[in-house]
C-alpha positions as CSV (number, residue, x, y, z in Angstrom):
1,X,-129.4,-51.9,78.7
2,X,-131.1,-48.4,78.8
3,X,-130.9,-48.2,82.5
4,X,-126.9,-49.3,82.5
5,X,-126.4,-46.7,80.0
6,X,-128.4,-44.0,82.0
7,X,-126.1,-44.7,85.3
8,X,-122.9,-44.4,83.0
9,X,-124.2,-41.0,81.5
10,X,-124.9,-40.0,85.3
11,X,-121.6,-41.1,86.8
12,X,-119.9,-39.6,83.5
13,X,-121.6,-36.5,84.1
14,X,-120.7,-36.2,87.6
15,X,-116.8,-36.4,86.9
16,X,-117.4,-34.0,84.0
17,X,-119.1,-31.3,86.6
18,X,-116.9,-32.0,89.4
19,X,-114.2,-31.3,87.1
20,X,-116.0,-27.7,85.4
21,X,-116.5,-27.0,89.2
22,X,-112.6,-27.7,89.9
23,X,-111.8,-25.5,86.8
24,X,-114.2,-22.7,87.7
25,X,-113.7,-22.3,91.3
26,X,-109.5,-23.0,90.5
27,X,-109.3,-24.3,94.3
28,X,-105.7,-26.1,94.1
29,X,-106.7,-28.6,97.0
30,X,-106.4,-31.9,95.4
31,X,-109.6,-33.6,95.3
32,X,-109.2,-36.3,97.4
33,X,-108.8,-34.0,100.2
34,X,-112.5,-32.8,99.6
35,X,-113.1,-36.8,99.6
36,X,-111.3,-37.0,102.9
37,X,-112.6,-34.5,104.3
38,X,-116.4,-35.6,103.5
39,X,-115.9,-39.6,104.4
40,X,-115.2,-38.5,107.9
41,X,-118.0,-36.2,108.5
42,X,-119.9,-38.9,107.2
43,X,-118.4,-42.4,108.2
44,X,-116.8,-40.6,111.8
45,X,-112.7,-40.9,112.6
46,X,-111.2,-43.9,110.7
47,X,-108.2,-46.1,110.6
48,X,-105.8,-45.1,107.9
49,X,-106.2,-48.1,106.2
50,X,-109.8,-48.2,106.5
51,X,-110.4,-44.6,105.4
52,X,-107.8,-45.4,102.3
53,X,-110.0,-48.4,101.2
54,X,-113.0,-45.7,101.7
55,X,-111.4,-43.5,99.3
56,X,-109.9,-46.3,96.5
57,X,-106.3,-44.9,97.2
58,X,-103.6,-46.8,98.5
59,X,-102.2,-46.5,101.8
60,X,-99.3,-44.6,101.5
61,X,-101.0,-42.2,99.4
62,X,-103.8,-41.9,102.5
63,X,-101.2,-41.6,104.9
64,X,-98.9,-38.9,102.7
65,X,-102.2,-36.8,102.4
66,X,-103.1,-37.3,106.1
67,X,-100.0,-35.9,106.9
68,X,-100.4,-33.4,104.7
69,X,-103.8,-32.3,105.8
70,X,-103.1,-32.3,109.5
71,X,-100.1,-30.2,109.1
72,X,-102.8,-28.0,107.6
73,X,-104.9,-28.6,110.4
74,X,-107.8,-30.2,108.5
75,X,-106.9,-33.8,110.5
76,X,-105.7,-34.8,113.6
77,X,-104.2,-38.2,113.9
78,X,-104.4,-40.1,117.1
79,X,-103.8,-44.2,118.4
80,X,-106.4,-46.8,117.8
81,X,-107.4,-47.5,121.2
82,X,-107.6,-51.0,120.9
83,X,-104.2,-51.2,118.3
84,X,-101.6,-48.8,119.3
85,X,-99.5,-49.5,116.4
86,X,-102.8,-47.8,114.2
87,X,-103.4,-44.7,113.4
88,X,-107.1,-43.5,113.3
89,X,-107.4,-39.8,111.6
90,X,-110.0,-37.3,112.9
91,X,-111.5,-34.2,111.1
92,X,-111.4,-30.9,113.1
93,X,-113.4,-28.2,113.3
94,X,-111.4,-26.6,111.2
95,X,-111.2,-29.0,108.8
96,X,-115.6,-29.4,108.8
97,X,-115.2,-25.3,108.2
98,X,-112.7,-25.7,105.1
99,X,-115.1,-28.3,103.8
100,X,-118.6,-26.6,104.1
101,X,-116.9,-23.5,102.8
102,X,-115.4,-25.5,99.9
103,X,-119.1,-27.0,99.5
104,X,-120.4,-23.5,99.3
105,X,-117.6,-22.5,96.3
106,X,-118.8,-25.4,94.5
107,X,-122.5,-24.7,94.5
108,X,-121.7,-20.9,93.4
109,X,-119.5,-22.0,90.8
110,X,-122.2,-24.4,89.4
111,X,-125.2,-22.5,89.9
112,X,-124.4,-19.7,86.5
113,X,-124.5,-22.8,84.5
114,X,-128.0,-24.2,85.9
115,X,-129.5,-20.8,86.0
116,X,-131.7,-21.7,83.2
117,X,-133.8,-24.8,84.3
118,X,-137.1,-24.5,84.9
119,X,-139.3,-26.3,87.5
120,X,-139.5,-29.6,86.0
121,X,-135.6,-29.7,85.4
122,X,-135.3,-29.0,88.7
123,X,-137.4,-31.3,90.1
124,X,-135.9,-34.0,87.6
125,X,-132.0,-33.4,89.4
126,X,-133.7,-33.4,93.2
127,X,-135.1,-36.4,92.6
128,X,-132.0,-38.1,91.0
129,X,-129.7,-36.4,93.9
130,X,-132.7,-38.3,96.4
131,X,-131.9,-41.5,94.4
132,X,-128.0,-41.5,94.4
133,X,-127.5,-40.4,97.2
134,X,-129.9,-43.1,98.9
135,X,-128.2,-45.6,96.9
136,X,-124.4,-44.5,97.7
137,X,-124.8,-44.3,101.1
138,X,-126.4,-48.0,101.5
139,X,-123.6,-49.2,99.7
140,X,-120.8,-46.8,101.0
141,X,-122.1,-48.2,104.8
142,X,-122.4,-51.9,104.0
143,X,-118.3,-51.6,102.2
144,X,-117.4,-49.5,105.6
145,X,-118.4,-52.3,107.9
């Protein structure tokens, strides 16, 4: 069970880190906005239902979020070339720029909490990040197919 406990601690720690970062940056955009932009950057244009499934939110909730983000110029809505009833969502250059800016702000907000780490601690964090990234990218790609 030790491995399961370590994975759980990692997930819970990531959630706590997200909350701390949100509080310290005082960013009022919903976390779902950044998640949606990240998903679209990673997976490319998506139908709203598929994007909702990737983000683990309801389709009506994603429809509302997409409308707000499109109004803000972060996303574009279009029609699926195979099904004109379906809406396909694409991130705009402004959306990508906002996401990149958010990532920079997030990093700057978190940096002071970790400034006293030594090289071994940074190596451990880097290795954990690499493993988690590799495992989640593989799984996310499988789920989105």
